[in-house]
PDB file of the backbone (N, CA, C, O) and the ligand in Angstrom, with CONECT records:
HET     ZN  A 101       1
ATOM      1  N   MET A   1      38.739  44.483  99.865  1.00  0.00           N
ATOM      2  CA  MET A   1      38.838  45.131 101.185  1.00  0.00           C
ATOM      3  C   MET A   1      38.172  44.268 102.258  1.00  0.00           C
ATOM      4  O   MET A   1      37.489  44.778 103.147  1.00  0.00           O
ATOM      5  N   SER A   2      38.381  42.961 102.160  1.00  0.00           N
ATOM      6  CA  SER A   2      37.748  42.068 103.134  1.00  0.00           C
ATOM      7  C   SER A   2      38.669  41.774 104.327  1.00  0.00           C
ATOM      8  O   SER A   2      38.238  41.206 105.330  1.00  0.00           O
ATOM      9  N   GLU A   3      39.929  42.167 104.200  1.00  0.00           N
ATOM     10  CA  GLU A   3      40.858  41.885 105.297  1.00  0.00           C
ATOM     11  C   GLU A   3      40.593  42.799 106.496  1.00  0.00           C
ATOM     12  O   GLU A   3      40.255  43.974 106.351  1.00  0.00           O
ATOM     13  N   LYS A   4      40.755  42.228 107.654  1.00  0.00           N
ATOM     14  CA  LYS A   4      40.553  43.008 108.877  1.00  0.00           C
ATOM     15  C   LYS A   4      41.712  43.984 109.075  1.00  0.00           C
ATOM     16  O   LYS A   4      42.866  43.675 108.776  1.00  0.00           O
ATOM     17  N   ILE A   5      41.388  45.129 109.567  1.00  0.00           N
ATOM     18  CA  ILE A   5      42.427  46.096 109.919  1.00  0.00           C
ATOM     19  C   ILE A   5      42.986  45.713 111.292  1.00  0.00           C
ATOM     20  O   ILE A   5      42.241  45.531 112.255  1.00  0.00           O
ATOM     21  N   VAL A   6      44.309  45.598 111.355  1.00  0.00           N
ATOM     22  CA  VAL A   6      44.928  45.220 112.628  1.00  0.00           C
ATOM     23  C   VAL A   6      44.998  46.447 113.528  1.00  0.00           C
ATOM     24  O   VAL A   6      45.704  47.414 113.242  1.00  0.00           O
ATOM     25  N   LEU A   7      44.253  46.379 114.614  1.00  0.00           N
ATOM     26  CA  LEU A   7      44.216  47.515 115.532  1.00  0.00           C
ATOM     27  C   LEU A   7      45.186  47.356 116.699  1.00  0.00           C
ATOM     28  O   LEU A   7      45.494  48.318 117.403  1.00  0.00           O
ATOM     29  N   ASP A   8      45.656  46.137 116.889  1.00  0.00           N
ATOM     30  CA  ASP A   8      46.548  45.892 118.033  1.00  0.00           C
ATOM     31  C   ASP A   8      48.009  45.808 117.585  1.00  0.00           C
ATOM     32  O   ASP A   8      48.820  45.123 118.208  1.00  0.00           O
ATOM     33  N   GLU A   9      48.326  46.497 116.522  1.00  0.00           N
ATOM     34  CA  GLU A   9      49.669  46.428 115.964  1.00  0.00           C
ATOM     35  C   GLU A   9      50.729  46.913 116.943  1.00  0.00           C
ATOM     36  O   GLU A   9      51.873  46.462 116.898  1.00  0.00           O
ATOM     37  N   GLU A  10      50.351  47.827 117.821  1.00  0.00           N
ATOM     38  CA  GLU A  10      51.340  48.391 118.726  1.00  0.00           C
ATOM     39  C   GLU A  10      51.529  47.554 120.000  1.00  0.00           C
ATOM     40  O   GLU A  10      52.250  47.968 120.908  1.00  0.00           O
ATOM     41  N   PHE A  11      50.899  46.404 120.069  1.00  0.00           N
ATOM     42  CA  PHE A  11      51.078  45.518 121.219  1.00  0.00           C
ATOM     43  C   PHE A  11      52.043  44.387 120.875  1.00  0.00           C
ATOM     44  O   PHE A  11      52.103  43.945 119.727  1.00  0.00           O
ATOM     45  N   THR A  12      52.794  43.921 121.867  1.00  0.00           N
ATOM     46  CA  THR A  12      53.652  42.759 121.691  1.00  0.00           C
ATOM     47  C   THR A  12      53.124  41.637 122.568  1.00  0.00           C
ATOM     48  O   THR A  12      52.648  41.870 123.679  1.00  0.00           O
ATOM     49  N   GLU A  13      53.213  40.429 122.058  1.00  0.00           N
ATOM     50  CA  GLU A  13      52.727  39.262 122.806  1.00  0.00           C
ATOM     51  C   GLU A  13      53.760  38.795 123.835  1.00  0.00           C
ATOM     52  O   GLU A  13      53.437  38.031 124.745  1.00  0.00           O
ATOM     53  N   LYS A  14      54.978  39.251 123.685  1.00  0.00           N
ATOM     54  CA  LYS A  14      56.058  38.776 124.550  1.00  0.00           C
ATOM     55  C   LYS A  14      55.866  39.237 125.999  1.00  0.00           C
ATOM     56  O   LYS A  14      55.390  40.342 126.258  1.00  0.00           O
ATOM     57  N   THR A  15      56.242  38.379 126.918  1.00  0.00           N
ATOM     58  CA  THR A  15      56.289  38.772 128.327  1.00  0.00           C
ATOM     59  C   THR A  15      57.716  38.686 128.861  1.00  0.00           C
ATOM     60  O   THR A  15      57.965  38.868 130.053  1.00  0.00           O
ATOM     61  N   SER A  16      58.653  38.401 127.942  1.00  0.00           N
ATOM     62  CA  SER A  16      60.079  38.432 128.275  1.00  0.00           C
ATOM     63  C   SER A  16      60.850  38.436 126.961  1.00  0.00           C
ATOM     64  O   SER A  16      60.257  38.322 125.889  1.00  0.00           O
ATOM     65  N   ASP A  17      62.191  38.571 127.047  1.00  0.00           N
ATOM     66  CA  ASP A  17      63.042  38.482 125.862  1.00  0.00           C
ATOM     67  C   ASP A  17      62.704  39.536 124.804  1.00  0.00           C
ATOM     68  O   ASP A  17      62.684  39.234 123.611  1.00  0.00           O
ATOM     69  N   TRP A  18      62.441  40.764 125.238  1.00  0.00           N
ATOM     70  CA  TRP A  18      62.129  41.832 124.291  1.00  0.00           C
ATOM     71  C   TRP A  18      63.393  42.272 123.559  1.00  0.00           C
ATOM     72  O   TRP A  18      64.494  42.188 124.104  1.00  0.00           O
ATOM     73  N   ASP A  19      63.230  42.741 122.322  1.00  0.00           N
ATOM     74  CA  ASP A  19      64.370  43.264 121.568  1.00  0.00           C
ATOM     75  C   ASP A  19      63.942  44.554 120.843  1.00  0.00           C
ATOM     76  O   ASP A  19      62.865  45.093 121.099  1.00  0.00           O
ATOM     77  N   GLU A  20      64.811  45.037 119.928  1.00  0.00           N
ATOM     78  CA  GLU A  20      64.546  46.311 119.251  1.00  0.00           C
ATOM     79  C   GLU A  20      63.180  46.345 118.562  1.00  0.00           C
ATOM     80  O   GLU A  20      62.542  47.395 118.487  1.00  0.00           O
ATOM     81  N   SER A  21      62.738  45.190 118.060  1.00  0.00           N
ATOM     82  CA  SER A  21      61.473  45.162 117.322  1.00  0.00           C
ATOM     83  C   SER A  21      60.274  45.403 118.231  1.00  0.00           C
ATOM     84  O   SER A  21      59.170  45.655 117.747  1.00  0.00           O
ATOM     85  N   ASP A  22      60.481  45.330 119.540  1.00  0.00           N
ATOM     86  CA  ASP A  22      59.376  45.523 120.487  1.00  0.00           C
ATOM     87  C   ASP A  22      59.334  46.938 121.061  1.00  0.00           C
ATOM     88  O   ASP A  22      58.356  47.316 121.706  1.00  0.00           O
ATOM     89  N   VAL A  23      60.391  47.720 120.827  1.00  0.00           N
ATOM     90  CA  VAL A  23      60.464  49.059 121.403  1.00  0.00           C
ATOM     91  C   VAL A  23      59.308  49.910 120.880  1.00  0.00           C
ATOM     92  O   VAL A  23      59.076  49.976 119.673  1.00  0.00           O
ATOM     93  N   GLY A  24      58.591  50.555 121.786  1.00  0.00           N
ATOM     94  CA  GLY A  24      57.456  51.392 121.412  1.00  0.00           C
ATOM     95  C   GLY A  24      56.122  50.665 121.466  1.00  0.00           C
ATOM     96  O   GLY A  24      55.060  51.286 121.414  1.00  0.00           O
ATOM     97  N   LYS A  25      56.190  49.333 121.571  1.00  0.00           N
ATOM     98  CA  LYS A  25      54.950  48.554 121.681  1.00  0.00           C
ATOM     99  C   LYS A  25      54.539  48.431 123.145  1.00  0.00           C
ATOM    100  O   LYS A  25      55.309  48.727 124.059  1.00  0.00           O
ATOM    101  N   ARG A  26      53.306  47.987 123.333  1.00  0.00           N
ATOM    102  CA  ARG A  26      52.809  47.822 124.694  1.00  0.00           C
ATOM    103  C   ARG A  26      52.620  46.355 125.040  1.00  0.00           C
ATOM    104  O   ARG A  26      52.320  45.527 124.180  1.00  0.00           O
ATOM    105  N   ILE A  27      52.804  46.053 126.322  1.00  0.00           N
ATOM    106  CA  ILE A  27      52.552  44.705 126.834  1.00  0.00           C
ATOM    107  C   ILE A  27      51.174  44.743 127.485  1.00  0.00           C
ATOM    108  O   ILE A  27      50.971  45.439 128.480  1.00  0.00           O
ATOM    109  N   ALA A  28      50.226  43.990 126.920  1.00  0.00           N
ATOM    110  CA  ALA A  28      48.841  44.045 127.409  1.00  0.00           C
ATOM    111  C   ALA A  28      48.763  43.677 128.887  1.00  0.00           C
ATOM    112  O   ALA A  28      48.045  44.320 129.652  1.00  0.00           O
ATOM    113  N   LYS A  29      49.502  42.638 129.289  1.00  0.00           N
ATOM    114  CA  LYS A  29      49.469  42.186 130.681  1.00  0.00           C
ATOM    115  C   LYS A  29      50.779  41.516 131.021  1.00  0.00           C
ATOM    116  O   LYS A  29      51.272  40.682 130.261  1.00  0.00           O
ATOM    117  N   ARG A  30      51.348  41.875 132.161  1.00  0.00           N
ATOM    118  CA  ARG A  30      52.607  41.262 132.608  1.00  0.00           C
ATOM    119  C   ARG A  30      52.494  40.971 134.098  1.00  0.00           C
ATOM    120  O   ARG A  30      52.334  41.878 134.915  1.00  0.00           O
ATOM    121  N   VAL A  31      52.581  39.697 134.432  1.00  0.00           N
ATOM    122  CA  VAL A  31      52.439  39.271 135.828  1.00  0.00           C
ATOM    123  C   VAL A  31      53.812  39.144 136.460  1.00  0.00           C
ATOM    124  O   VAL A  31      54.682  38.465 135.915  1.00  0.00           O
ATOM    125  N   THR A  32      54.020  39.785 137.598  1.00  0.00           N
ATOM    126  CA  THR A  32      55.281  39.682 138.335  1.00  0.00           C
ATOM    127  C   THR A  32      54.956  39.360 139.792  1.00  0.00           C
ATOM    128  O   THR A  32      53.806  39.487 140.213  1.00  0.00           O
ATOM    129  N   PRO A  33      55.970  38.941 140.569  1.00  0.00           N
ATOM    130  CA  PRO A  33      55.721  38.687 142.001  1.00  0.00           C
ATOM    131  C   PRO A  33      55.238  39.930 142.741  1.00  0.00           C
ATOM    132  O   PRO A  33      54.603  39.819 143.789  1.00  0.00           O
ATOM    133  N   ASN A  34      55.534  41.115 142.201  1.00  0.00           N
ATOM    134  CA  ASN A  34      55.175  42.363 142.888  1.00  0.00           C
ATOM    135  C   ASN A  34      53.821  42.912 142.486  1.00  0.00           C
ATOM    136  O   ASN A  34      53.282  43.793 143.156  1.00  0.00           O
ATOM    137  N   GLY A  35      53.261  42.391 141.388  1.00  0.00           N
ATOM    138  CA  GLY A  35      51.987  42.921 140.933  1.00  0.00           C
ATOM    139  C   GLY A  35      51.809  42.635 139.456  1.00  0.00           C
ATOM    140  O   GLY A  35      52.701  42.087 138.808  1.00  0.00           O
ATOM    141  N   THR A  36      50.661  43.004 138.929  1.00  0.00           N
ATOM    142  CA  THR A  36      50.363  42.774 137.518  1.00  0.00           C
ATOM    143  C   THR A  36      50.329  44.111 136.790  1.00  0.00           C
ATOM    144  O   THR A  36      49.609  45.029 137.181  1.00  0.00           O
ATOM    145  N   TYR A  37      51.110  44.204 135.738  1.00  0.00           N
ATOM    146  CA  TYR A  37      51.214  45.435 134.959  1.00  0.00           C
ATOM    147  C   TYR A  37      50.357  45.314 133.701  1.00  0.00           C
ATOM    148  O   TYR A  37      50.363  44.274 133.043  1.00  0.00           O
ATOM    149  N   PHE A  38      49.621  46.375 133.366  1.00  0.00           N
ATOM    150  CA  PHE A  38      48.776  46.378 132.171  1.00  0.00           C
ATOM    151  C   PHE A  38      49.191  47.510 131.235  1.00  0.00           C
ATOM    152  O   PHE A  38      49.517  48.611 131.679  1.00  0.00           O
ATOM    153  N   ASN A  39      49.173  47.221 129.934  1.00  0.00           N
ATOM    154  CA  ASN A  39      49.404  48.235 128.900  1.00  0.00           C
ATOM    155  C   ASN A  39      50.716  48.988 129.093  1.00  0.00           C
ATOM    156  O   ASN A  39      50.815  50.179 128.798  1.00  0.00           O
ATOM    157  N   GLU A  40      51.726  48.269 129.595  1.00  0.00           N
ATOM    158  CA  GLU A  40      53.013  48.912 129.833  1.00  0.00           C
ATOM    159  C   GLU A  40      53.799  48.983 128.528  1.00  0.00           C
ATOM    160  O   GLU A  40      53.774  48.042 127.736  1.00  0.00           O
ATOM    161  N   ILE A  41      54.488  50.082 128.305  1.00  0.00           N
ATOM    162  CA  ILE A  41      55.226  50.288 127.064  1.00  0.00           C
ATOM    163  C   ILE A  41      56.648  49.737 127.184  1.00  0.00           C
ATOM    164  O   ILE A  41      57.260  49.783 128.252  1.00  0.00           O
ATOM    165  N   VAL A  42      57.163  49.211 126.059  1.00  0.00           N
ATOM    166  CA  VAL A  42      58.536  48.699 126.011  1.00  0.00           C
ATOM    167  C   VAL A  42      59.448  49.839 125.556  1.00  0.00           C
ATOM    168  O   VAL A  42      59.186  50.488 124.543  1.00  0.00           O
ATOM    169  N   VAL A  43      60.506  50.074 126.305  1.00  0.00           N
ATOM    170  CA  VAL A  43      61.423  51.168 125.991  1.00  0.00           C
ATOM    171  C   VAL A  43      62.853  50.648 125.885  1.00  0.00           C
ATOM    172  O   VAL A  43      63.186  49.572 126.382  1.00  0.00           O
ATOM    173  N   GLN A  44      63.690  51.451 125.220  1.00  0.00           N
ATOM    174  CA  GLN A  44      65.121  51.140 125.128  1.00  0.00           C
ATOM    175  C   GLN A  44      65.881  52.276 125.784  1.00  0.00           C
ATOM    176  O   GLN A  44      65.721  53.437 125.406  1.00  0.00           O
ATOM    177  N   VAL A  45      66.699  51.950 126.757  1.00  0.00           N
ATOM    178  CA  VAL A  45      67.474  52.975 127.459  1.00  0.00           C
ATOM    179  C   VAL A  45      68.925  52.499 127.574  1.00  0.00           C
ATOM    180  O   VAL A  45      69.229  51.325 127.360  1.00  0.00           O
ATOM    181  N   PHE A  46      69.799  53.426 127.911  1.00  0.00           N
ATOM    182  CA  PHE A  46      71.196  53.058 128.133  1.00  0.00           C
ATOM    183  C   PHE A  46      71.747  53.882 129.282  1.00  0.00           C
ATOM    184  O   PHE A  46      71.219  54.941 129.624  1.00  0.00           O
ATOM    185  N   CYS A  47      72.819  53.371 129.870  1.00  0.00           N
ATOM    186  CA  CYS A  47      73.478  54.067 130.969  1.00  0.00           C
ATOM    187  C   CYS A  47      74.506  55.038 130.399  1.00  0.00           C
ATOM    188  O   CYS A  47      75.382  54.641 129.631  1.00  0.00           O
ATOM    189  N   GLN A  48      74.398  56.318 130.779  1.00  0.00           N
ATOM    190  CA  GLN A  48      75.317  57.324 130.236  1.00  0.00           C
ATOM    191  C   GLN A  48      76.700  57.242 130.872  1.00  0.00           C
ATOM    192  O   GLN A  48      77.627  57.914 130.422  1.00  0.00           O
ATOM    193  N   PHE A  49      76.846  56.434 131.905  1.00  0.00           N
ATOM    194  CA  PHE A  49      78.156  56.292 132.536  1.00  0.00           C
ATOM    195  C   PHE A  49      78.951  55.137 131.932  1.00  0.00           C
ATOM    196  O   PHE A  49      80.139  55.290 131.648  1.00  0.00           O
ATOM    197  N   CYS A  50      78.309  53.979 131.731  1.00  0.00           N
ATOM    198  CA  CYS A  50      79.059  52.805 131.278  1.00  0.00           C
ATOM    199  C   CYS A  50      78.525  52.223 129.961  1.00  0.00           C
ATOM    200  O   CYS A  50      79.042  51.213 129.484  1.00  0.00           O
ATOM    201  N   ALA A  51      77.496  52.848 129.368  1.00  0.00           N
ATOM    202  CA  ALA A  51      76.985  52.469 128.048  1.00  0.00           C
ATOM    203  C   ALA A  51      76.272  51.116 128.024  1.00  0.00           C
ATOM    204  O   ALA A  51      76.018  50.585 126.943  1.00  0.00           O
ATOM    205  N   SER A  52      75.950  50.556 129.163  1.00  0.00           N
ATOM    206  CA  SER A  52      75.108  49.361 129.185  1.00  0.00           C
ATOM    207  C   SER A  52      73.736  49.723 128.618  1.00  0.00           C
ATOM    208  O   SER A  52      73.255  50.843 128.791  1.00  0.00           O
ATOM    209  N   GLU A  53      73.117  48.762 127.942  1.00  0.00           N
ATOM    210  CA  GLU A  53      71.811  49.026 127.335  1.00  0.00           C
ATOM    211  C   GLU A  53      70.749  48.102 127.916  1.00  0.00           C
ATOM    212  O   GLU A  53      71.050  47.022 128.424  1.00  0.00           O
ATOM    213  N   PHE A  54      69.515  48.546 127.828  1.00  0.00           N
ATOM    214  CA  PHE A  54      68.387  47.773 128.350  1.00  0.00           C
ATOM    215  C   PHE A  54      67.183  47.967 127.454  1.00  0.00           C
ATOM    216  O   PHE A  54      66.881  49.089 127.046  1.00  0.00           O
ATOM    217  N   ILE A  55      66.497  46.884 127.147  1.00  0.00           N
ATOM    218  CA  ILE A  55      65.218  46.945 126.449  1.00  0.00           C
ATOM    219  C   ILE A  55      64.208  46.179 127.285  1.00  0.00           C
ATOM    220  O   ILE A  55      64.426  45.014 127.619  1.00  0.00           O
ATOM    221  N   GLY A  56      63.113  46.825 127.621  1.00  0.00           N
ATOM    222  CA  GLY A  56      62.107  46.135 128.412  1.00  0.00           C
ATOM    223  C   GLY A  56      61.033  47.081 128.886  1.00  0.00           C
ATOM    224  O   GLY A  56      60.973  48.226 128.440  1.00  0.00           O
ATOM    225  N   PRO A  57      60.179  46.617 129.789  1.00  0.00           N
ATOM    226  CA  PRO A  57      59.070  47.435 130.283  1.00  0.00           C
ATOM    227  C   PRO A  57      59.564  48.701 130.978  1.00  0.00           C
ATOM    228  O   PRO A  57      60.640  48.708 131.576  1.00  0.00           O
ATOM    229  N   ALA A  58      58.786  49.754 130.897  1.00  0.00           N
ATOM    230  CA  ALA A  58      59.167  51.044 131.466  1.00  0.00           C
ATOM    231  C   ALA A  58      59.553  50.915 132.944  1.00  0.00           C
ATOM    232  O   ALA A  58      60.520  51.530 133.393  1.00  0.00           O
ATOM    233  N   ARG A  59      58.806  50.125 133.681  1.00  0.00           N
ATOM    234  CA  ARG A  59      59.084  49.954 135.109  1.00  0.00           C
ATOM    235  C   ARG A  59      60.486  49.387 135.330  1.00  0.00           C
ATOM    236  O   ARG A  59      61.217  49.848 136.207  1.00  0.00           O
ATOM    237  N   GLU A  60      60.851  48.396 134.540  1.00  0.00           N
ATOM    238  CA  GLU A  60      62.164  47.770 134.691  1.00  0.00           C
ATOM    239  C   GLU A  60      63.268  48.690 134.184  1.00  0.00           C
ATOM    240  O   GLU A  60      64.381  48.683 134.710  1.00  0.00           O
ATOM    241  N   ALA A  61      62.955  49.484 133.155  1.00  0.00           N
ATOM    242  CA  ALA A  61      63.938  50.448 132.647  1.00  0.00           C
ATOM    243  C   ALA A  61      64.280  51.461 133.728  1.00  0.00           C
ATOM    244  O   ALA A  61      65.435  51.863 133.868  1.00  0.00           O
ATOM    245  N   GLY A  62      63.281  51.870 134.486  1.00  0.00           N
ATOM    246  CA  GLY A  62      63.515  52.800 135.591  1.00  0.00           C
ATOM    247  C   GLY A  62      64.434  52.175 136.630  1.00  0.00           C
ATOM    248  O   GLY A  62      65.311  52.842 137.178  1.00  0.00           O
ATOM    249  N   GLY A  63      64.228  50.901 136.894  1.00  0.00           N
ATOM    250  CA  GLY A  63      65.081  50.203 137.844  1.00  0.00           C
ATOM    251  C   GLY A  63      66.501  50.060 137.331  1.00  0.00           C
ATOM    252  O   GLY A  63      67.460  50.173 138.094  1.00  0.00           O
ATOM    253  N   PHE A  64      66.631  49.814 136.039  1.00  0.00           N
ATOM    254  CA  PHE A  64      67.948  49.710 135.402  1.00  0.00           C
ATOM    255  C   PHE A  64      68.707  51.030 135.557  1.00  0.00           C
ATOM    256  O   PHE A  64      69.859  51.051 135.990  1.00  0.00           O
ATOM    257  N   LEU A  65      68.039  52.136 135.194  1.00  0.00           N
ATOM    258  CA  LEU A  65      68.689  53.443 135.255  1.00  0.00           C
ATOM    259  C   LEU A  65      69.024  53.822 136.701  1.00  0.00           C
ATOM    260  O   LEU A  65      70.115  54.315 136.988  1.00  0.00           O
ATOM    261  N   GLY A  66      68.076  53.586 137.595  1.00  0.00           N
ATOM    262  CA  GLY A  66      68.304  53.909 138.998  1.00  0.00           C
ATOM    263  C   GLY A  66      69.417  53.068 139.594  1.00  0.00           C
ATOM    264  O   GLY A  66      70.231  53.563 140.374  1.00  0.00           O
ATOM    265  N   GLY A  67      69.451  51.786 139.221  1.00  0.00           N
ATOM    266  CA  GLY A  67      70.476  50.899 139.741  1.00  0.00           C
ATOM    267  C   GLY A  67      71.866  51.299 139.273  1.00  0.00           C
ATOM    268  O   GLY A  67      72.819  51.302 140.052  1.00  0.00           O
ATOM    269  N   HIS A  68      71.972  51.641 137.975  1.00  0.00           N
ATOM    270  CA  HIS A  68      73.278  52.064 137.445  1.00  0.00           C
ATOM    271  C   HIS A  68      73.701  53.385 138.064  1.00  0.00           C
ATOM    272  O   HIS A  68      74.864  53.563 138.426  1.00  0.00           O
ATOM    273  N   GLU A  69      72.749  54.321 138.187  1.00  0.00           N
ATOM    274  CA  GLU A  69      73.068  55.622 138.761  1.00  0.00           C
ATOM    275  C   GLU A  69      73.606  55.451 140.180  1.00  0.00           C
ATOM    276  O   GLU A  69      74.575  56.096 140.580  1.00  0.00           O
ATOM    277  N   CYS A  70      72.957  54.577 140.919  1.00  0.00           N
ATOM    278  CA  CYS A  70      73.356  54.329 142.303  1.00  0.00           C
ATOM    279  C   CYS A  70      74.764  53.720 142.348  1.00  0.00           C
ATOM    280  O   CYS A  70      75.608  54.148 143.136  1.00  0.00           O
ATOM    281  N   LEU A  71      75.005  52.729 141.505  1.00  0.00           N
ATOM    282  CA  LEU A  71      76.312  52.062 141.485  1.00  0.00           C
ATOM    283  C   LEU A  71      77.415  53.035 141.099  1.00  0.00           C
ATOM    284  O   LEU A  71      78.450  53.100 141.761  1.00  0.00           O
ATOM    285  N   HIS A  72      77.193  53.800 140.019  1.00  0.00           N
ATOM    286  CA  HIS A  72      78.246  54.695 139.541  1.00  0.00           C
ATOM    287  C   HIS A  72      78.498  55.835 140.523  1.00  0.00           C
ATOM    288  O   HIS A  72      79.628  56.308 140.645  1.00  0.00           O
ATOM    289  N   ALA A  73      77.456  56.279 141.222  1.00  0.00           N
ATOM    290  CA  ALA A  73      77.655  57.293 142.266  1.00  0.00           C
ATOM    291  C   ALA A  73      78.553  56.723 143.365  1.00  0.00           C
ATOM    292  O   ALA A  73      79.411  57.420 143.907  1.00  0.00           O
ATOM    293  N   TRP A  74      78.342  55.456 143.678  1.00  0.00           N
ATOM    294  CA  TRP A  74      79.165  54.807 144.695  1.00  0.00           C
ATOM    295  C   TRP A  74      80.610  54.693 144.221  1.00  0.00           C
ATOM    296  O   TRP A  74      81.546  54.941 144.981  1.00  0.00           O
ATOM    297  N   GLU A  75      80.784  54.305 142.926  1.00  0.00           N
ATOM    298  CA  GLU A  75      82.135  54.190 142.375  1.00  0.00           C
ATOM    299  C   GLU A  75      82.864  55.531 142.435  1.00  0.00           C
ATOM    300  O   GLU A  75      84.044  55.593 142.780  1.00  0.00           O
ATOM    301  N   ILE A  76      82.140  56.609 142.091  1.00  0.00           N
ATOM    302  CA  ILE A  76      82.731  57.948 142.115  1.00  0.00           C
ATOM    303  C   ILE A  76      83.128  58.321 143.534  1.00  0.00           C
ATOM    304  O   ILE A  76      84.206  58.869 143.763  1.00  0.00           O
ATOM    305  N   SER A  77      82.255  58.022 144.481  1.00  0.00           N
ATOM    306  CA  SER A  77      82.564  58.358 145.870  1.00  0.00           C
ATOM    307  C   SER A  77      83.783  57.574 146.352  1.00  0.00           C
ATOM    308  O   SER A  77      84.578  58.085 147.140  1.00  0.00           O
ATOM    309  N   GLN A  78      83.930  56.343 145.885  1.00  0.00           N
ATOM    310  CA  GLN A  78      85.109  55.545 146.251  1.00  0.00           C
ATOM    311  C   GLN A  78      86.371  56.143 145.649  1.00  0.00           C
ATOM    312  O   GLN A  78      87.408  56.215 146.309  1.00  0.00           O
ATOM    313  N   ALA A  79      86.279  56.575 144.383  1.00  0.00           N
ATOM    314  CA  ALA A  79      87.438  57.153 143.700  1.00  0.00           C
ATOM    315  C   ALA A  79      87.863  58.452 144.369  1.00  0.00           C
ATOM    316  O   ALA A  79      89.052  58.695 144.575  1.00  0.00           O
ATOM    317  N   ILE A  80      86.875  59.288 144.709  1.00  0.00           N
ATOM    318  CA  ILE A  80      87.181  60.555 145.380  1.00  0.00           C
ATOM    319  C   ILE A  80      87.842  60.280 146.728  1.00  0.00           C
ATOM    320  O   ILE A  80      88.776  60.974 147.130  1.00  0.00           O
ATOM    321  N   GLY A  81      87.343  59.261 147.414  1.00  0.00           N
ATOM    322  CA  GLY A  81      87.903  58.923 148.714  1.00  0.00           C
ATOM    323  C   GLY A  81      89.372  58.574 148.612  1.00  0.00           C
ATOM    324  O   GLY A  81      90.185  58.993 149.437  1.00  0.00           O
ATOM    325  N   ARG A  82      89.708  57.789 147.572  1.00  0.00           N
ATOM    326  CA  ARG A  82      91.113  57.406 147.406  1.00  0.00           C
ATOM    327  C   ARG A  82      91.988  58.601 147.046  1.00  0.00           C
ATOM    328  O   ARG A  82      93.099  58.749 147.554  1.00  0.00           O
ATOM    329  N   GLU A  83      91.455  59.473 146.139  1.00  0.00           N
ATOM    330  CA  GLU A  83      92.236  60.638 145.718  1.00  0.00           C
ATOM    331  C   GLU A  83      92.498  61.593 146.889  1.00  0.00           C
ATOM    332  O   GLU A  83      93.511  62.292 146.922  1.00  0.00           O
ATOM    333  N   ASP A  84      91.579  61.608 147.832  1.00  0.00           N
ATOM    334  CA  ASP A  84      91.740  62.484 148.994  1.00  0.00           C
ATOM    335  C   ASP A  84      92.696  61.887 150.031  1.00  0.00           C
ATOM    336  O   ASP A  84      92.974  62.504 151.060  1.00  0.00           O
ATOM    337  N   GLY A  85      93.191  60.690 149.750  1.00  0.00           N
ATOM    338  CA  GLY A  85      94.129  60.070 150.664  1.00  0.00           C
ATOM    339  C   GLY A  85      93.501  59.631 151.966  1.00  0.00           C
ATOM    340  O   GLY A  85      94.144  59.626 153.016  1.00  0.00           O
ATOM    341  N   LEU A  86      92.213  59.257 151.884  1.00  0.00           N
ATOM    342  CA  LEU A  86      91.517  58.872 153.104  1.00  0.00           C
ATOM    343  C   LEU A  86      91.774  57.424 153.494  1.00  0.00           C
ATOM    344  O   LEU A  86      91.305  56.955 154.531  1.00  0.00           O
ATOM    345  N   VAL A  87      92.531  56.717 152.643  1.00  0.00           N
ATOM    346  CA  VAL A  87      92.852  55.327 152.974  1.00  0.00           C
ATOM    347  C   VAL A  87      93.884  55.329 154.102  1.00  0.00           C
ATOM    348  O   VAL A  87      94.831  56.115 154.080  1.00  0.00           O
ATOM    349  N   GLU A  88      93.704  54.480 155.052  1.00  0.00           N
ATOM    350  CA  GLU A  88      94.616  54.472 156.208  1.00  0.00           C
ATOM    351  C   GLU A  88      96.034  54.104 155.824  1.00  0.00           C
ATOM    352  O   GLU A  88      96.914  54.054 156.683  1.00  0.00           O
TER     353      GLU A  88
HETATM  354 ZN    ZN A 101      76.125  52.018 134.120  1.00  0.00          ZN2+
END
């Protein structure tokens, strides 16, 4: 019983290029032009409209979901506009 117990098992050393093996782990420190993120968790999300997938920090996942939601809302509004015969 001389081996050390790994206490940081839930952390990933990666600061980019995350994949399925990193989901649920935390990034101890991530430096971006907008600020420095600490202890951020890596999540896997997908877009329910077009099935695009994303794996990465929670902050970026929020941007992914918000960006897709915004785009698809715009696409829907364009489609409705055409169906209503609003094109000149
Ligand atoms: Zn989408």
